[in-house]
CHARMM-style PDB file with segment names, atoms N, HN, CA, C and O in Angstrom:
ATOM      1  N   ARG     1       5.723  28.121   3.547  1.00  0.00      PROA
ATOM      2  CA  ARG     1       5.654  26.716   3.203  1.00  0.00      PROA
ATOM      3  C   ARG     1       5.411  25.916   4.489  1.00  0.00      PROA
ATOM      4  O   ARG     1       6.103  26.125   5.485  1.00  0.00      PROA
ATOM      5  N   PRO     2       4.433  25.002   4.473  1.00  0.00      PROA
ATOM      6  CA  PRO     2       4.124  24.235   5.690  1.00  0.00      PROA
ATOM      7  C   PRO     2       5.266  23.291   6.077  1.00  0.00      PROA
ATOM      8  O   PRO     2       6.033  22.831   5.231  1.00  0.00      PROA
ATOM      9  N   SER     3       5.351  23.023   7.362  1.00  0.00      PROA
ATOM     10  HN  SER     3       4.728  23.397   8.049  1.00  0.00      PROA
ATOM     11  CA  SER     3       6.357  22.079   7.855  1.00  0.00      PROA
ATOM     12  C   SER     3       5.935  20.651   7.495  1.00  0.00      PROA
ATOM     13  O   SER     3       4.813  20.418   7.047  1.00  0.00      PROA
ATOM     14  N   LEU     4       6.840  19.717   7.696  1.00  0.00      PROA
ATOM     15  HN  LEU     4       7.751  19.907   8.060  1.00  0.00      PROA
ATOM     16  CA  LEU     4       6.526  18.306   7.467  1.00  0.00      PROA
ATOM     17  C   LEU     4       5.325  17.897   8.310  1.00  0.00      PROA
ATOM     18  O   LEU     4       4.389  17.274   7.810  1.00  0.00      PROA
ATOM     19  N   THR     5       5.358  18.250   9.588  1.00  0.00      PROA
ATOM     20  HN  THR     5       6.119  18.756   9.994  1.00  0.00      PROA
ATOM     21  CA  THR     5       4.269  17.875  10.492  1.00  0.00      PROA
ATOM     22  C   THR     5       2.950  18.469  10.028  1.00  0.00      PROA
ATOM     23  O   THR     5       1.940  17.766   9.998  1.00  0.00      PROA
ATOM     24  N   GLU     6       2.934  19.735   9.669  1.00  0.00      PROA
ATOM     25  HN  GLU     6       3.755  20.306   9.693  1.00  0.00      PROA
ATOM     26  CA  GLU     6       1.700  20.370   9.193  1.00  0.00      PROA
ATOM     27  C   GLU     6       1.178  19.694   7.934  1.00  0.00      PROA
ATOM     28  O   GLU     6      -0.026  19.481   7.791  1.00  0.00      PROA
ATOM     29  N   THR     7       2.071  19.362   7.036  1.00  0.00      PROA
ATOM     30  HN  THR     7       3.049  19.535   7.153  1.00  0.00      PROA
ATOM     31  CA  THR     7       1.665  18.718   5.787  1.00  0.00      PROA
ATOM     32  C   THR     7       1.080  17.341   6.052  1.00  0.00      PROA
ATOM     33  O   THR     7       0.013  17.009   5.535  1.00  0.00      PROA
ATOM     34  N   VAL     8       1.769  16.537   6.855  1.00  0.00      PROA
ATOM     35  HN  VAL     8       2.635  16.807   7.276  1.00  0.00      PROA
ATOM     36  CA  VAL     8       1.286  15.183   7.128  1.00  0.00      PROA
ATOM     37  C   VAL     8      -0.005  15.226   7.939  1.00  0.00      PROA
ATOM     38  O   VAL     8      -0.887  14.393   7.732  1.00  0.00      PROA
ATOM     39  N   MET     9      -0.129  16.183   8.858  1.00  0.00      PROA
ATOM     40  HN  MET     9       0.588  16.860   9.026  1.00  0.00      PROA
ATOM     41  CA  MET     9      -1.369  16.316   9.638  1.00  0.00      PROA
ATOM     42  C   MET     9      -2.566  16.622   8.743  1.00  0.00      PROA
ATOM     43  O   MET     9      -3.703  16.314   9.099  1.00  0.00      PROA
ATOM     44  N   ASN    10      -2.320  17.211   7.616  1.00  0.00      PROA
ATOM     45  HN  ASN    10      -1.396  17.462   7.327  1.00  0.00      PROA
ATOM     46  CA  ASN    10      -3.374  17.587   6.672  1.00  0.00      PROA
ATOM     47  C   ASN    10      -3.651  16.471   5.656  1.00  0.00      PROA
ATOM     48  O   ASN    10      -4.204  16.732   4.588  1.00  0.00      PROA
ATOM     49  N   TRP    11      -3.274  15.246   5.982  1.00  0.00      PROA
ATOM     50  HN  TRP    11      -2.825  15.034   6.850  1.00  0.00      PROA
ATOM     51  CA  TRP    11      -3.334  14.136   5.027  1.00  0.00      PROA
ATOM     52  C   TRP    11      -4.736  13.871   4.497  1.00  0.00      PROA
ATOM     53  O   TRP    11      -4.891  13.537   3.323  1.00  0.00      PROA
ATOM     54  N   ARG    12      -5.756  14.011   5.332  1.00  0.00      PROA
ATOM     55  HN  ARG    12      -5.629  14.282   6.286  1.00  0.00      PROA
ATOM     56  CA  ARG    12      -7.128  13.733   4.862  1.00  0.00      PROA
ATOM     57  C   ARG    12      -7.530  14.679   3.735  1.00  0.00      PROA
ATOM     58  O   ARG    12      -8.068  14.245   2.716  1.00  0.00      PROA
ATOM     59  N   ALA    13      -7.275  15.952   3.915  1.00  0.00      PROA
ATOM     60  HN  ALA    13      -6.838  16.305   4.743  1.00  0.00      PROA
ATOM     61  CA  ALA    13      -7.620  16.935   2.882  1.00  0.00      PROA
ATOM     62  C   ALA    13      -6.801  16.697   1.621  1.00  0.00      PROA
ATOM     63  O   ALA    13      -7.319  16.808   0.510  1.00  0.00      PROA
ATOM     64  N   ILE    14      -5.543  16.376   1.789  1.00  0.00      PROA
ATOM     65  HN  ILE    14      -5.122  16.286   2.692  1.00  0.00      PROA
ATOM     66  CA  ILE    14      -4.691  16.112   0.624  1.00  0.00      PROA
ATOM     67  C   ILE    14      -5.208  14.893  -0.125  1.00  0.00      PROA
ATOM     68  O   ILE    14      -5.268  14.902  -1.354  1.00  0.00      PROA
ATOM     69  N   TRP    15      -5.582  13.844   0.600  1.00  0.00      PROA
ATOM     70  HN  TRP    15      -5.533  13.836   1.599  1.00  0.00      PROA
ATOM     71  CA  TRP    15      -6.117  12.621  -0.018  1.00  0.00      PROA
ATOM     72  C   TRP    15      -7.412  12.929  -0.774  1.00  0.00      PROA
ATOM     73  O   TRP    15      -7.568  12.542  -1.932  1.00  0.00      PROA
ATOM     74  N   GLU    16      -8.328  13.620  -0.120  1.00  0.00      PROA
ATOM     75  HN  GLU    16      -8.202  13.935   0.820  1.00  0.00      PROA
ATOM     76  CA  GLU    16      -9.634  13.903  -0.717  1.00  0.00      PROA
ATOM     77  C   GLU    16      -9.532  14.845  -1.908  1.00  0.00      PROA
ATOM     78  O   GLU    16     -10.337  14.752  -2.835  1.00  0.00      PROA
ATOM     79  N   ASN    17      -8.567  15.743  -1.901  1.00  0.00      PROA
ATOM     80  HN  ASN    17      -7.913  15.819  -1.148  1.00  0.00      PROA
ATOM     81  CA  ASN    17      -8.446  16.732  -2.970  1.00  0.00      PROA
ATOM     82  C   ASN    17      -7.444  16.347  -4.049  1.00  0.00      PROA
ATOM     83  O   ASN    17      -7.167  17.140  -4.950  1.00  0.00      PROA
ATOM     84  N   SER    18      -6.899  15.139  -3.966  1.00  0.00      PROA
ATOM     85  HN  SER    18      -7.124  14.495  -3.235  1.00  0.00      PROA
ATOM     86  CA  SER    18      -5.947  14.689  -4.987  1.00  0.00      PROA
ATOM     87  C   SER    18      -6.649  14.569  -6.327  1.00  0.00      PROA
ATOM     88  O   SER    18      -7.726  13.982  -6.424  1.00  0.00      PROA
ATOM     89  N   VAL    19      -6.039  15.121  -7.346  1.00  0.00      PROA
ATOM     90  HN  VAL    19      -5.164  15.598  -7.267  1.00  0.00      PROA
ATOM     91  CA  VAL    19      -6.545  15.007  -8.712  1.00  0.00      PROA
ATOM     92  C   VAL    19      -5.691  13.957  -9.402  1.00  0.00      PROA
ATOM     93  O   VAL    19      -4.462  14.031  -9.374  1.00  0.00      PROA
ATOM     94  N   GLY    20      -6.337  12.985 -10.016  1.00  0.00      PROA
ATOM     95  HN  GLY    20      -7.335  12.924 -10.038  1.00  0.00      PROA
ATOM     96  CA  GLY    20      -5.573  11.884 -10.613  1.00  0.00      PROA
ATOM     97  C   GLY    20      -5.253  10.861  -9.545  1.00  0.00      PROA
ATOM     98  O   GLY    20      -6.096  10.576  -8.695  1.00  0.00      PROA
ATOM     99  N   PRO    21      -4.054  10.301  -9.569  1.00  0.00      PROA
ATOM    100  CA  PRO    21      -3.686   9.307  -8.555  1.00  0.00      PROA
ATOM    101  C   PRO    21      -3.759   9.907  -7.149  1.00  0.00      PROA
ATOM    102  O   PRO    21      -3.364  11.052  -6.934  1.00  0.00      PROA
ATOM    103  N   LYS    22      -4.261   9.131  -6.209  1.00  0.00      PROA
ATOM    104  HN  LYS    22      -4.582   8.201  -6.384  1.00  0.00      PROA
ATOM    105  CA  LYS    22      -4.359   9.596  -4.825  1.00  0.00      PROA
ATOM    106  C   LYS    22      -2.963   9.753  -4.229  1.00  0.00      PROA
ATOM    107  O   LYS    22      -2.044   9.000  -4.550  1.00  0.00      PROA
ATOM    108  N   VAL    23      -2.830  10.746  -3.357  1.00  0.00      PROA
ATOM    109  HN  VAL    23      -3.577  11.358  -3.097  1.00  0.00      PROA
ATOM    110  CA  VAL    23      -1.533  11.080  -2.763  1.00  0.00      PROA
ATOM    111  C   VAL    23      -1.684  11.151  -1.248  1.00  0.00      PROA
ATOM    112  O   VAL    23      -2.653  11.712  -0.737  1.00  0.00      PROA
ATOM    113  N   LEU    24      -0.719  10.577  -0.536  1.00  0.00      PROA
ATOM    114  HN  LEU    24       0.068  10.121  -0.951  1.00  0.00      PROA
ATOM    115  CA  LEU    24      -0.647  10.708   0.916  1.00  0.00      PROA
ATOM    116  C   LEU    24       0.737  11.235   1.284  1.00  0.00      PROA
ATOM    117  O   LEU    24       1.743  10.663   0.865  1.00  0.00      PROA
ATOM    118  N   PRO    25       0.803  12.310   2.058  1.00  0.00      PROA
ATOM    119  CA  PRO    25       2.110  12.788   2.505  1.00  0.00      PROA
ATOM    120  C   PRO    25       2.610  11.901   3.639  1.00  0.00      PROA
ATOM    121  O   PRO    25       1.883  11.644   4.599  1.00  0.00      PROA
ATOM    122  N   LEU    26       3.842  11.438   3.528  1.00  0.00      PROA
ATOM    123  HN  LEU    26       4.432  11.647   2.748  1.00  0.00      PROA
ATOM    124  CA  LEU    26       4.438  10.571   4.540  1.00  0.00      PROA
ATOM    125  C   LEU    26       5.841  11.056   4.871  1.00  0.00      PROA
ATOM    126  O   LEU    26       6.531  11.599   4.008  1.00  0.00      PROA
ATOM    127  N   PRO    27       6.272  10.863   6.129  1.00  0.00      PROA
ATOM    128  CA  PRO    27       7.663  11.185   6.446  1.00  0.00      PROA
ATOM    129  C   PRO    27       8.578  10.158   5.795  1.00  0.00      PROA
ATOM    130  O   PRO    27       8.147   9.048   5.483  1.00  0.00      PROA
ATOM    131  N   HSD    28       9.814  10.518   5.592  1.00  0.00      PROA
ATOM    132  HN  HSD    28      10.164  11.420   5.845  1.00  0.00      PROA
ATOM    133  CA  HSD    28      10.787   9.598   5.010  1.00  0.00      PROA
ATOM    134  C   HSD    28      10.943   8.386   5.935  1.00  0.00      PROA
ATOM    135  O   HSD    28      11.080   8.550   7.147  1.00  0.00      PROA
ATOM    136  N   PRO    29      10.924   7.179   5.377  1.00  0.00      PROA
ATOM    137  CA  PRO    29      11.042   5.975   6.219  1.00  0.00      PROA
ATOM    138  C   PRO    29      12.480   5.750   6.682  1.00  0.00      PROA
ATOM    139  O   PRO    29      13.182   4.888   6.153  1.00  0.00      PROA
ATOM    140  N   SER    30      12.901   6.511   7.649  1.00  0.00      PROA
ATOM    141  HN  SER    30      12.331   7.211   8.079  1.00  0.00      PROA
ATOM    142  CA  SER    30      14.278   6.457   8.127  1.00  0.00      PROA
ATOM    143  C   SER    30      14.291   6.231   9.634  1.00  0.00      PROA
ATOM    144  O   SER    30      13.379   6.672  10.334  1.00  0.00      PROA
ATOM    145  N   TRP    31      15.299   5.562  10.129  1.00  0.00      PROA
ATOM    146  HN  TRP    31      16.040   5.204   9.561  1.00  0.00      PROA
ATOM    147  CA  TRP    31      15.447   5.385  11.573  1.00  0.00      PROA
ATOM    148  C   TRP    31      15.602   6.733  12.263  1.00  0.00      PROA
ATOM    149  O   TRP    31      15.356   6.841  13.464  1.00  0.00      PROA
ATOM    150  N   ARG    32      15.999   7.746  11.534  1.00  0.00      PROA
ATOM    151  HN  ARG    32      16.199   7.658  10.558  1.00  0.00      PROA
ATOM    152  CA  ARG    32      16.164   9.079  12.121  1.00  0.00      PROA
ATOM    153  C   ARG    32      14.825   9.742  12.440  1.00  0.00      PROA
ATOM    154  O   ARG    32      14.791  10.758  13.135  1.00  0.00      PROA
ATOM    155  N   ASN    33      13.746   9.190  11.952  1.00  0.00      PROA
ATOM    156  HN  ASN    33      13.774   8.364  11.388  1.00  0.00      PROA
ATOM    157  CA  ASN    33      12.421   9.754  12.206  1.00  0.00      PROA
ATOM    158  C   ASN    33      11.776   9.198  13.465  1.00  0.00      PROA
ATOM    159  O   ASN    33      10.615   9.501  13.742  1.00  0.00      PROA
ATOM    160  N   THR    34      12.490   8.401  14.226  1.00  0.00      PROA
ATOM    161  HN  THR    34      13.433   8.154  14.001  1.00  0.00      PROA
ATOM    162  CA  THR    34      11.940   7.826  15.452  1.00  0.00      PROA
ATOM    163  C   THR    34      11.413   8.919  16.378  1.00  0.00      PROA
ATOM    164  O   THR    34      10.330   8.778  16.947  1.00  0.00      PROA
ATOM    165  N   GLY    35      12.159   9.993  16.532  1.00  0.00      PROA
ATOM    166  HN  GLY    35      13.038  10.108  16.070  1.00  0.00      PROA
ATOM    167  CA  GLY    35      11.719  11.105  17.379  1.00  0.00      PROA
ATOM    168  C   GLY    35      10.450  11.744  16.863  1.00  0.00      PROA
ATOM    169  O   GLY    35       9.550  12.065  17.639  1.00  0.00      PROA
ATOM    170  N   TRP    36      10.370  11.930  15.550  1.00  0.00      PROA
ATOM    171  HN  TRP    36      11.101  11.669  14.919  1.00  0.00      PROA
ATOM    172  CA  TRP    36       9.168  12.528  14.957  1.00  0.00      PROA
ATOM    173  C   TRP    36       7.970  11.630  15.211  1.00  0.00      PROA
ATOM    174  O   TRP    36       6.893  12.115  15.558  1.00  0.00      PROA
ATOM    175  N   LEU    37       8.147  10.326  15.043  1.00  0.00      PROA
ATOM    176  HN  LEU    37       9.022   9.932  14.761  1.00  0.00      PROA
ATOM    177  CA  LEU    37       7.044   9.384  15.260  1.00  0.00      PROA
ATOM    178  C   LEU    37       6.583   9.403  16.713  1.00  0.00      PROA
ATOM    179  O   LEU    37       5.384   9.315  16.977  1.00  0.00      PROA
ATOM    180  N   LYS    38       7.510   9.515  17.656  1.00  0.00      PROA
ATOM    181  HN  LYS    38       8.484   9.586  17.441  1.00  0.00      PROA
ATOM    182  CA  LYS    38       7.148   9.572  19.078  1.00  0.00      PROA
ATOM    183  C   LYS    38       6.409  10.862  19.411  1.00  0.00      PROA
ATOM    184  O   LYS    38       5.526  10.866  20.269  1.00  0.00      PROA
ATOM    185  N   GLN    39       6.759  11.951  18.743  1.00  0.00      PROA
ATOM    186  HN  GLN    39       7.476  11.947  18.045  1.00  0.00      PROA
ATOM    187  CA  GLN    39       6.110  13.239  18.995  1.00  0.00      PROA
ATOM    188  C   GLN    39       4.765  13.363  18.285  1.00  0.00      PROA
ATOM    189  O   GLN    39       3.991  14.274  18.578  1.00  0.00      PROA
ATOM    190  N   ASN    40       4.486  12.461  17.363  1.00  0.00      PROA
ATOM    191  HN  ASN    40       5.115  11.721  17.125  1.00  0.00      PROA
ATOM    192  CA  ASN    40       3.261  12.526  16.566  1.00  0.00      PROA
ATOM    193  C   ASN    40       2.560  11.168  16.545  1.00  0.00      PROA
ATOM    194  O   ASN    40       2.480  10.526  15.498  1.00  0.00      PROA
ATOM    195  N   PRO    41       2.046  10.726  17.712  1.00  0.00      PROA
ATOM    196  CA  PRO    41       1.423   9.401  17.785  1.00  0.00      PROA
ATOM    197  C   PRO    41       0.187   9.268  16.896  1.00  0.00      PROA
ATOM    198  O   PRO    41      -0.195   8.151  16.546  1.00  0.00      PROA
ATOM    199  N   TRP    42      -0.438  10.369  16.528  1.00  0.00      PROA
ATOM    200  HN  TRP    42      -0.128  11.276  16.812  1.00  0.00      PROA
ATOM    201  CA  TRP    42      -1.606  10.335  15.639  1.00  0.00      PROA
ATOM    202  C   TRP    42      -1.254   9.688  14.302  1.00  0.00      PROA
ATOM    203  O   TRP    42      -2.121   9.113  13.644  1.00  0.00      PROA
ATOM    204  N   PHE    43       0.014   9.779  13.897  1.00  0.00      PROA
ATOM    205  HN  PHE    43       0.719  10.247  14.432  1.00  0.00      PROA
ATOM    206  CA  PHE    43       0.430   9.207  12.618  1.00  0.00      PROA
ATOM    207  C   PHE    43       0.183   7.700  12.602  1.00  0.00      PROA
ATOM    208  O   PHE    43      -0.394   7.170  11.652  1.00  0.00      PROA
ATOM    209  N   GLU    44       0.624   7.013  13.663  1.00  0.00      PROA
ATOM    210  HN  GLU    44       1.092   7.444  14.434  1.00  0.00      PROA
ATOM    211  CA  GLU    44       0.447   5.564  13.722  1.00  0.00      PROA
ATOM    212  C   GLU    44      -0.979   5.172  14.086  1.00  0.00      PROA
ATOM    213  O   GLU    44      -1.416   4.068  13.758  1.00  0.00      PROA
ATOM    214  N   MET    45      -1.713   6.058  14.760  1.00  0.00      PROA
ATOM    215  HN  MET    45      -1.359   6.954  15.026  1.00  0.00      PROA
ATOM    216  CA  MET    45      -3.088   5.736  15.156  1.00  0.00      PROA
ATOM    217  C   MET    45      -4.102   6.033  14.057  1.00  0.00      PROA
ATOM    218  O   MET    45      -5.103   5.326  13.943  1.00  0.00      PROA
ATOM    219  N   ASP    46      -3.869   7.053  13.255  1.00  0.00      PROA
ATOM    220  HN  ASP    46      -3.055   7.628  13.348  1.00  0.00      PROA
ATOM    221  CA  ASP    46      -4.855   7.488  12.260  1.00  0.00      PROA
ATOM    222  C   ASP    46      -4.440   7.212  10.819  1.00  0.00      PROA
ATOM    223  O   ASP    46      -5.160   6.549  10.074  1.00  0.00      PROA
ATOM    224  N   LEU    47      -3.291   7.718  10.440  1.00  0.00      PROA
ATOM    225  HN  LEU    47      -2.706   8.257  11.045  1.00  0.00      PROA
ATOM    226  CA  LEU    47      -2.885   7.632   9.039  1.00  0.00      PROA
ATOM    227  C   LEU    47      -2.461   6.225   8.632  1.00  0.00      PROA
ATOM    228  O   LEU    47      -2.888   5.742   7.583  1.00  0.00      PROA
ATOM    229  N   LEU    48      -1.636   5.558   9.427  1.00  0.00      PROA
ATOM    230  HN  LEU    48      -1.289   5.951  10.279  1.00  0.00      PROA
ATOM    231  CA  LEU    48      -1.159   4.230   9.030  1.00  0.00      PROA
ATOM    232  C   LEU    48      -2.279   3.204   8.868  1.00  0.00      PROA
ATOM    233  O   LEU    48      -2.257   2.452   7.893  1.00  0.00      PROA
ATOM    234  N   PRO    49      -3.262   3.135   9.781  1.00  0.00      PROA
ATOM    235  CA  PRO    49      -4.360   2.186   9.544  1.00  0.00      PROA
ATOM    236  C   PRO    49      -5.118   2.492   8.250  1.00  0.00      PROA
ATOM    237  O   PRO    49      -5.516   1.576   7.530  1.00  0.00      PROA
ATOM    238  N   PHE    50      -5.314   3.772   7.960  1.00  0.00      PROA
ATOM    239  HN  PHE    50      -4.990   4.516   8.545  1.00  0.00      PROA
ATOM    240  CA  PHE    50      -5.977   4.153   6.710  1.00  0.00      PROA
ATOM    241  C   PHE    50      -5.147   3.703   5.514  1.00  0.00      PROA
ATOM    242  O   PHE    50      -5.684   3.138   4.561  1.00  0.00      PROA
ATOM    243  N   LEU    51      -3.849   3.951   5.562  1.00  0.00      PROA
ATOM    244  HN  LEU    51      -3.413   4.410   6.336  1.00  0.00      PROA
ATOM    245  CA  LEU    51      -2.960   3.560   4.470  1.00  0.00      PROA
ATOM    246  C   LEU    51      -2.970   2.044   4.274  1.00  0.00      PROA
ATOM    247  O   LEU    51      -3.047   1.564   3.143  1.00  0.00      PROA
ATOM    248  N   ARG    52      -2.892   1.302   5.355  1.00  0.00      PROA
ATOM    249  HN  ARG    52      -2.829   1.691   6.274  1.00  0.00      PROA
ATOM    250  CA  ARG    52      -2.922  -0.170   5.253  1.00  0.00      PROA
ATOM    251  C   ARG    52      -4.225  -0.648   4.631  1.00  0.00      PROA
ATOM    252  O   ARG    52      -4.231  -1.543   3.786  1.00  0.00      PROA
ATOM    253  N   SER    53      -5.321  -0.046   5.054  1.00  0.00      PROA
ATOM    254  HN  SER    53      -5.317   0.681   5.740  1.00  0.00      PROA
ATOM    255  CA  SER    53      -6.631  -0.412   4.507  1.00  0.00      PROA
ATOM    256  C   SER    53      -6.704  -0.126   3.011  1.00  0.00      PROA
ATOM    257  O   SER    53      -7.202  -0.950   2.244  1.00  0.00      PROA
ATOM    258  N   GLU    54      -6.214   1.027   2.599  1.00  0.00      PROA
ATOM    259  HN  GLU    54      -5.810   1.696   3.222  1.00  0.00      PROA
ATOM    260  CA  GLU    54      -6.221   1.385   1.173  1.00  0.00      PROA
ATOM    261  C   GLU    54      -5.345   0.440   0.355  1.00  0.00      PROA
ATOM    262  O   GLU    54      -5.705   0.061  -0.760  1.00  0.00      PROA
ATOM    263  N   ILE    55      -4.216   0.068   0.900  1.00  0.00      PROA
ATOM    264  HN  ILE    55      -3.923   0.376   1.805  1.00  0.00      PROA
ATOM    265  CA  ILE    55      -3.332  -0.858   0.186  1.00  0.00      PROA
ATOM    266  C   ILE    55      -4.025  -2.202   0.013  1.00  0.00      PROA
ATOM    267  O   ILE    55      -4.010  -2.777  -1.075  1.00  0.00      PROA
ATOM    268  N   ARG    56      -4.643  -2.714   1.107  1.00  0.00      PROA
ATOM    269  HN  ARG    56      -4.655  -2.247   1.991  1.00  0.00      PROA
ATOM    270  CA  ARG    56      -5.368  -3.990   1.009  1.00  0.00      PROA
ATOM    271  C   ARG    56      -6.477  -3.909  -0.029  1.00  0.00      PROA
ATOM    272  O   ARG    56      -6.643  -4.820  -0.840  1.00  0.00      PROA
ATOM    273  N   TYR    57      -7.235  -2.818  -0.004  1.00  0.00      PROA
ATOM    274  HN  TYR    57      -7.099  -2.078   0.654  1.00  0.00      PROA
ATOM    275  CA  TYR    57      -8.348  -2.638  -0.942  1.00  0.00      PROA
ATOM    276  C   TYR    57      -7.850  -2.601  -2.387  1.00  0.00      PROA
ATOM    277  O   TYR    57      -8.411  -3.258  -3.264  1.00  0.00      PROA
ATOM    278  N   ARG    58      -6.818  -1.845  -2.619  1.00  0.00      PROA
ATOM    279  HN  ARG    58      -6.362  -1.311  -1.907  1.00  0.00      PROA
ATOM    280  CA  ARG    58      -6.339  -1.657  -3.991  1.00  0.00      PROA
ATOM    281  C   ARG    58      -5.592  -2.868  -4.543  1.00  0.00      PROA
ATOM    282  O   ARG    58      -5.551  -3.074  -5.756  1.00  0.00      PROA
ATOM    283  N   LEU    59      -5.010  -3.660  -3.665  1.00  0.00      PROA
ATOM    284  HN  LEU    59      -5.044  -3.493  -2.680  1.00  0.00      PROA
ATOM    285  CA  LEU    59      -4.340  -4.873  -4.129  1.00  0.00      PROA
ATOM    286  C   LEU    59      -5.318  -6.047  -4.235  1.00  0.00      PROA
ATOM    287  O   LEU    59      -5.006  -7.098  -4.795  1.00  0.00      PROA
ATOM    288  N   GLY    60      -6.511  -5.825  -3.676  1.00  0.00      PROA
ATOM    289  HN  GLY    60      -6.764  -4.971  -3.222  1.00  0.00      PROA
ATOM    290  CA  GLY    60      -7.621  -6.745  -3.814  1.00  0.00      PROA
ATOM    291  C   GLY    60      -7.437  -8.096  -3.299  1.00  0.00      PROA
ATOM    292  OT1 GLY    60      -8.347  -8.920  -3.388  1.00  0.00      PROA
TER     293      GLY     60
END
Protein backbone atom coordinates (compact mmCIF):
# COMPACT_ATOMS: atom_id res chain seq x y z
CA UNK A 1 0.00 0.00 0.00
CA UNK A 2 1.48 3.40 -0.97
CA UNK A 3 2.43 5.90 1.71
CA UNK A 4 0.61 9.21 2.13
CA UNK A 5 3.44 11.01 0.35
CA UNK A 6 3.45 8.56 -2.57
CA UNK A 7 -0.31 8.82 -2.93
CA UNK A 8 -0.40 12.62 -2.83
CA UNK A 9 2.59 12.85 -5.21
CA UNK A 10 0.55 10.83 -7.69
CA UNK A 11 -2.29 13.39 -7.60
CA UNK A 12 -2.24 14.19 -11.33
CA UNK A 13 -2.78 10.57 -12.35
CA UNK A 14 -5.45 10.12 -9.70
CA UNK A 15 -7.24 13.27 -10.91
CA UNK A 16 -7.06 12.28 -14.58
CA UNK A 17 -8.16 8.69 -13.94
CA UNK A 18 -11.03 9.51 -11.58
CA UNK A 19 -14.28 7.91 -12.71
CA UNK A 20 -17.31 9.96 -11.75
CA UNK A 21 -16.59 12.85 -9.40
CA UNK A 22 -12.99 14.05 -9.58
CA UNK A 23 -10.79 13.09 -6.63
CA UNK A 24 -7.64 14.68 -5.22
CA UNK A 25 -5.64 13.01 -2.45
CA UNK A 26 -4.84 15.50 0.30
CA UNK A 27 -3.16 15.24 3.70
CA UNK A 28 -5.39 15.77 6.72
CA UNK A 29 -5.69 19.51 7.43
CA UNK A 30 -4.06 19.37 10.84
CA UNK A 31 -1.41 21.48 12.55
CA UNK A 32 0.44 18.19 13.03
CA UNK A 33 1.13 18.08 9.29
CA UNK A 34 3.42 21.12 9.42
CA UNK A 35 6.47 18.84 9.19
CA UNK A 36 5.03 16.96 6.23
CA UNK A 37 4.30 20.24 4.43
CA UNK A 38 7.88 21.47 5.04
CA UNK A 39 9.30 18.19 3.70
CA UNK A 40 7.07 18.31 0.62
CA UNK A 41 7.16 21.87 -0.78
CA UNK A 42 5.84 20.60 -4.13
CA UNK A 43 2.44 20.26 -2.44
CA UNK A 44 2.05 24.02 -1.98
CA UNK A 45 3.77 24.85 -5.29
CA UNK A 46 1.95 22.39 -7.57
CA UNK A 47 -1.14 20.81 -6.07
CA UNK A 48 -2.62 23.72 -4.09
CA UNK A 49 -2.62 26.19 -7.02
CA UNK A 50 -4.32 23.54 -9.16
CA UNK A 51 -6.89 22.87 -6.44
CA UNK A 52 -7.60 26.59 -5.99
CA UNK A 53 -8.03 27.01 -9.73
CA UNK A 54 -10.44 24.07 -9.93
CA UNK A 55 -12.49 25.40 -7.03
CA UNK A 56 -12.74 28.84 -8.67
CA UNK A 57 -13.73 27.25 -11.99
CA UNK A 58 -16.34 24.97 -10.50
CA UNK A 59 -17.89 27.62 -8.28
CA UNK A 60 -18.01 29.88 -11.32
